[in-house]
N, C-alpha and C positions, 0 to 999 in steps of 0.2 A: 686614699687619704682624703680627708675633708679639705676644702679650699684653705689655702694659707699654711698648710702643713706638708709642703713638698719634700720629697727625698732628694738628696744630692746624688745624681747619677753621673756627674761629670768629673768630680775630683778623684784623683788616684786613691785607691784604698791600701795598696801594699805598703806596709810599714807604718800605718796610722794606728799605732799602739804605744802606750806609755810603758816603759820598762819597769819591771817589778821583780822582787825576789820571792814574794809570797803574797797570795790573796787570802784574806780571812773572810769567810762567808759566815755572817752572824745569822743563825736560824731564828727568824722572827715569827714564822707561821702566818705572815701577812703578805699580801700581794702588792702593796704600795706603801709609800712612806713620805714624810715631809721632804721638801726639796733638799734640805741639808739633813742627812740622816742623823747627825750628831745632835740635832735639836728635837728628835723624837722623845716623847715623855719628859719634856722639860730638860733634856740633856742627860737624864739618868738612864743610860743604856750602855751596852757593851761596846757598840761602835764608837760612842762618844769617849769612853774610857781609853780605847785603843788609839783613837786619833789624838787624844791628849798626850799619849806616850810617843807615838810614831809620826804624828803630823808635823807640819812646819813649826820649828821652835820647841818641839816636844823633847822629853827627857832622852829618848833614844833615837831622835831624828838623825838620819844618815843618808845623804844624797846618793851614796853608792850602794845602799841596801834599802830600797823602797818597799814599804809594806802597804798594800792596797787593802783597805777595809770597806767591805760591802755588806749591805743587808740582803738576805735571801728569804724566799717564801717557804723554804723547808721548815717543818715544825721541829722544835727542840725535843730531845729525849726526856722522858719523865725521870726526875731525880730520885735517888734512893729514899730521901726524906721528902715527902710530898709537901710539907709545910715550908720548905726552903725554896725560894724562887731561884731558878737555875736556867742558864742559856747554853745552847750547844753551838759549835762552830766547826766548819771545814777549813783545813789548811791546804792550799794548792799552790804549786805542784808537789808539795810534800805528800799529798794524798793521805792526810791524817784527819780523823774525826775525833773531836774533843767533846764528849757528850755532856759533861757536867762542869759548868763554870758558875758556882754559886754567886748570887748577887748581893749577899749580905755584907761583903767586905771587898776590899781591893786586892786581897791576897791572891785570889785565883787569876786575876788579870795579870798581876806581876809574874806569877808562875808561868802563865802562857807566854808572856813576853820574853822572860829570861830563859825558859826551857825550850821554846820552840821557834820564836820569831827573830831573836837577835842572831847575827851571823856567827858561824863557828870561827871564822877568821876574818879580820878586818881588811878592807882594801888598803893597798900600799899608800894611798894618799893620807892615811891616818898614822903613818910611821912616826911622825913628830909629836904625837900626843903623849902625855905622861902615862906611865904604867897603870896608874889608878884609873885614869880616864879610859884607857884601852880596855881594862878589865871590866869596867861598867858597861861597855858597849858590845861585849861578846857573850855568847851563849854559855849557860851552865846546865849541863845535863841533869844535875841533881834536882833541879826544879821540876823536871818532868814527873818525878815520883809524887808530887803534890797534887797531880790531876788524875782522877780516877777514870778507868775505863777507856783510855785513849786507844783507838783502833785504826788499823790500816784500811783505807778505802779501796775496794775492788769493784765498785759500781761505776759504770759510765755516767758521767754527769754532764747534762746539757743545761747551760745557764743562759737565760735570755733577759736582756734589759727590758724591764716592764715598768720603769720608774715614771709613772704618769704624773706624780707630784713634782717632777723635775721638767719633763717635756712630754707633750701630748702624743707625739709620734710613737715613742716607745710605749706609752700607756695604752695606745690602740693596738700596736703590733704584738706586744709581749704576750697577752693571753691567747691571741689567735695562734701564734707560733707554738706556744706550749701545748695547746690541744693537738696541733698538727704533728709535732714531734712525738707526743705520746702515742698517737695513732700509728704513725709510720714505724716507730721503734717496736711497737707491739706486733705489727705485720712482719717485722724482721726478726721475730722470735725472741724479743726481749721481754722480760717481766718488768712492768712499770711499777716501781715502788713509790707510794704516796704517803704512807703513814710514817710517823716518827721512828727513828732507828731504836730498836729494842736492845738494851744493853744488860747483860746478866753479869753482875760483878762477882757472882759466886762461881763462874766458870773461868778458871784460870787459863783454859786453852783458847778462849775467845780473843783472837788477835786481829780480826778483820770484820767488816760489815758483811753479813749475809753469806760470805764465801764465794761470791761472784756468780752464783747460779741458784735457781730454784728448779729442781728437777733437771731438765735438759736446757733450761733457758738461762741466759745471762740477765743481770739486773741493770736497769737504767733508772735514773732519777732526773726529772725535768723540773727546773725551778725558775722563777723570776728573780732577778737581782736588781740592785740599785745602780745608779749612774756609773758607767765605765768610760764615758767620753764618746763623742761622735754621734750624738743623737740625730744629726742630719743624715746619718747612714742607716737609720732604722730599717728593718730589725737587725739588732746587734746580738750575736750569739757566740758563746764560747763553749767548745766541746772539749772536755777533759777525758782522756783515755787512760785508765789506771795502769801502773806498771804490771807486767805479766799478762796483760790482756791478750787474748787469742782472737784471730780473725774467724770468719764464718766457716772456714775449712780447717780450723785448728792450727793454722800457721801463726807464728809470732807476729803480732800487730806492729806495723811500721811506725805508728804514732804512739805506742805505749809509753806512758810517763809524760806525755805532752798535753798542752792546752792549745787549741787552735781557735783563733778569733775570725769570725766572719761578719761582714756588713752587707747591707742592702738585701737581707734575706726576706723573702716573701713566702707565703704558705706553699706556693707551687714549687718552690726550690727544696722543700724539706725532704721529700722522698729521695732526691738525688744526693743530698748531703748525708743522709743516713746510709745510703748504699755506698757512696764513695769514701767518706771519711770514717764513719763508725764501723762499717763492715769491712771495707777493703784497705783502710789506712792511707788513703790518698787525699791530698789537699786540692780543693776546688779553687783554682787560681783567680778566677774573675771576681770572687767574693772574699778573697783572703785578705785580712787586715794585718796579720802577723801571728806570732805564737810564742810559746815558751816551752823549753824542754826541761828534763829532770835536773840539769846542771844550771838552770836559771839563765840559759842563753836565749836571747830573743831571736826568733826565727823569722826570716824574710825570704822572699823568692828573688 
């Protein structure tokens, strides 16, 4: 690191993670963003819309159901109508990919919020709310039908904070780690997917991205994301292992359905993280910040 950009190697890492019920990754096709992602493009962006709904004081703000909104470098899928601007998003740990969120109105944002992001059941702390208020804060499955082409994600996702517009440490480490993860995952017999997800709306059987393998290889996608907290612990990495994922010998993966957060990751650590966490389903304790499982329980050692 350049002078003045030291990494904190003394503070404890375990448990240094904010609780969340869902992370929304907005696919921007860019590697960096303004310090506050809601201010990108004058505030006219999907992250801004979602933060308006779920951020502090938002319509659906709920301290017991935190929605984390991030920008990601993954490209968006091409919409069926090329003249309509559209954005794609990943929902984790739901492991859903929403390919088409048209930006011509707020309707698709509301459908995403009401169909996928609101809780199915409210926390008991909300028991005193009126029935109307409780109904407004709970999920309605019917709204899912308004979003085309939603698919299950079966690719391993490696997310690296590369938000240089927020902090130079992640801006420096992010691209280096992305290159290293792509290289080491390739050596571990993963196919590295870089292009936008192709969605065929005419194929009623298409229920997932890619199918989890190209030939004999599994698929991995490595992307840069915006601020997740803890820049002093750069590089910061989240590894999401999809449900049903199998280990290198075909056994059930111990971390399937989970997201594992690491800090203080340097390029020389990547090969070990790929081997231990992605291939063998083991947590590397000395870099472990926390994690989340499929039931939205925060994981700690």
